[in-house]
N, C-alpha and C positions, 0 to 999 in steps of 0.2 A: 549551611543548607546541603544534607546528603541525598545523592543521585543515583540508580546504577540503573542501570538495561540488561536482562534477562530474559537468555533464547524464552519464546511464546511453546508453552508445551500445556498438557490436558488440566495438568495442575491449578497452573494458572489461568487459564483460556477463563473463569469467573468476576476475572482483573479488568478485564473489557467490559466497556460499556453494554448493556443488555442487548441493545438493539442494532451493534454488533457482533455479537454472540449469535446472532438469529438471522443474522444477514447471508445470505448464501449466493448472492448476485455476481462476484467472482468465481469462484467454488462449483458454481454448477454451470449447464448450457443454458440457456434460455430457456426451452422446454419445462427442462430435470427441475430449477428453480422454480418455475410457477404453478408445477406438482407437489413441489415439499413444502411450496407454505400454504397451497391450500390445503393439504393431507396435515397442515399443523407440526411440522416434523424437519423445519428449517434449521433449531437449535439439533436436534441433532444428526443432517446432514453438515454440518461445521465442524461437529466434534469428530463425525467417521473421518471427512478430508483433511483435518490437523492428522490427526493420527496418524492417517496413510504416509501422507509426503513427510512426517517425522518418520517413520520406518521406512521410508524408501531412500528421502533426499538428506533427512535432520532438521533442523532447527528453522521454520517458514516465515521467525518477526521476533521483534523483540516486543519488551512492554516495559514499561517505563517507571521508575517509583520514583519519589520523592518524600521523603523521611519514614519509607514502606508504606507511601498511599500510592494508591495508582495512578498515571495520571494521562499517559501516552500510550499509543502503542502504533509502530507499522510492522506490514503483514508484506511479503514478496516470493516469489517462485519462480523456480522455469517454467517457460509456456507451456510444455507441454502438461504441467498439473493445472492451468488455468484454460478449463472451456473454456467460460464465455468471452473467454480474448479472441479464438478464432470465430466470434461472431462481429466484430470488429470491422468495419471493411478496411483497414488499415494493415491489418493483418497478413502474415504473421510478424514478432516479437524474433529476433536475431538469434541465432544457435546460441554466438556466443555470449550473451542478455540474461536475464534474471530481471523480469518483469517485477517493478514496483506495482503495487495491488490497488491497496491505499493506507494510508495513514493520518494519525490523528493526535491533536493535544488536548489538553481542558484552556480553554480560553485564557481561566486565572493564571495558566504559565505559562503563556508564550511570552515571545520577547526576551527569554531569561539564558538562549545557546540552547534548549534541548532540542528541537530540530536538528543545529549541526551535528549537537554529537550525534542523532538515532541515526541520520543517514551515515553520516563518516563512519558508522559500528557494523551497520548491511555494508557497507561499502568493502572495509576492509573483510569481514565477514564474505562477501563475495569473489571477492578478487583472492583469498586463499583458497577457495574452492572451483577454481581455475577462469572465472564469467571476467570479459573486459569492462562491460558496462551496465547499466542497469536500463531500461523501457519503461515505456508507460504509456499509454492511450490518454489521448489530454480532449476534455471540454471543450471546442473555442465555440460552445452560446452557452458555456455557462449560468446561470443565474442565481442560483440557490444550491446549498449544497448536498451533495450525493454522493454516490458507488466512483465516479467516474467525475477525477481530482481535475480542475481547470485546468485550460494549455496556456493561458497566460502567466498563470504561477510557476508552473513546472519552465517555462521559459525561464521565468526571472530569476529559477537557482541553479540555471547552469545546462538544461536542456536544450540538445538543439532537434529541429525538426528534421525527423530522414525520410518521414511519407507524410507530407502533406492531403490532406481534407479540408472541404469545408464547415465540418461538424465532428470528425474526432483522428484528426491529426495524430500520429505517431512520434516518440519524440524517445531520445536516447542521452543520456548523461554517461559518457567516457569516465569510469573507475575512479585515476587518478589525477580529474582534478576535484573530483572530492576531498580530497585531502589537504587541501590548502586552501579552503575557505575563505575570503573574505567577512568584517563586520556588516555589510552591508546583504550580500546572501543571505548569512541567516535570518537577517531581520526578514527578506523575501523567504526562507522556507519556512520560518514559523507563520506566517501570514498562509502557506501552501498548508502545512498541517493545522493548523487549523480552521482551515474549510470548511471539514468535513464536520457539521456537529447537529444536523438533524435526524431525524431517521433516514436513510437511506429505503429507498423506492426502486424494485426491478422495474426496467421497462424495458421496450423492445426494443432496436438497433434496428 
């Protein structure tokens, strides 16, 4: 099985699931996001966001291929590029961290260690750029796949709560710990990355 992780660019953006290409939950603030959806422009806004981040910061994601078939992706960026993050009650993300926005792996490819490889690749990239951690907002009341990852799964893969909240705690993963994960963490990570499978919805916070 040949597998490779490729930086996300405008060229391979079409390899993301269609629902994700047209989702601007994280990329726009709540008001702008709702307006983009109503105007029928979410996909164009997504492209514009990725283009801007590529120009100013560099690659903000990875696409996973197995035998040249796209099977998953991860999206991340410094919090300054993630307007929706400021709408959370536990914001802001720390200055020394990059925000894990969302991630996904096709169900049939889960359990093969792809999640571990994916996040280790992100960790190495973020460390190289001088950041110390990855932070994410978790959904403590998570019941079905959505844009906010379940808090319990984030905790299962090594994240620690840095700002508690009954609904949306902020969690942090120190990057050095991601470079030596064990098999039990790999399994939890695969569950985490496979959690986002249905159509994401914009919802008020």
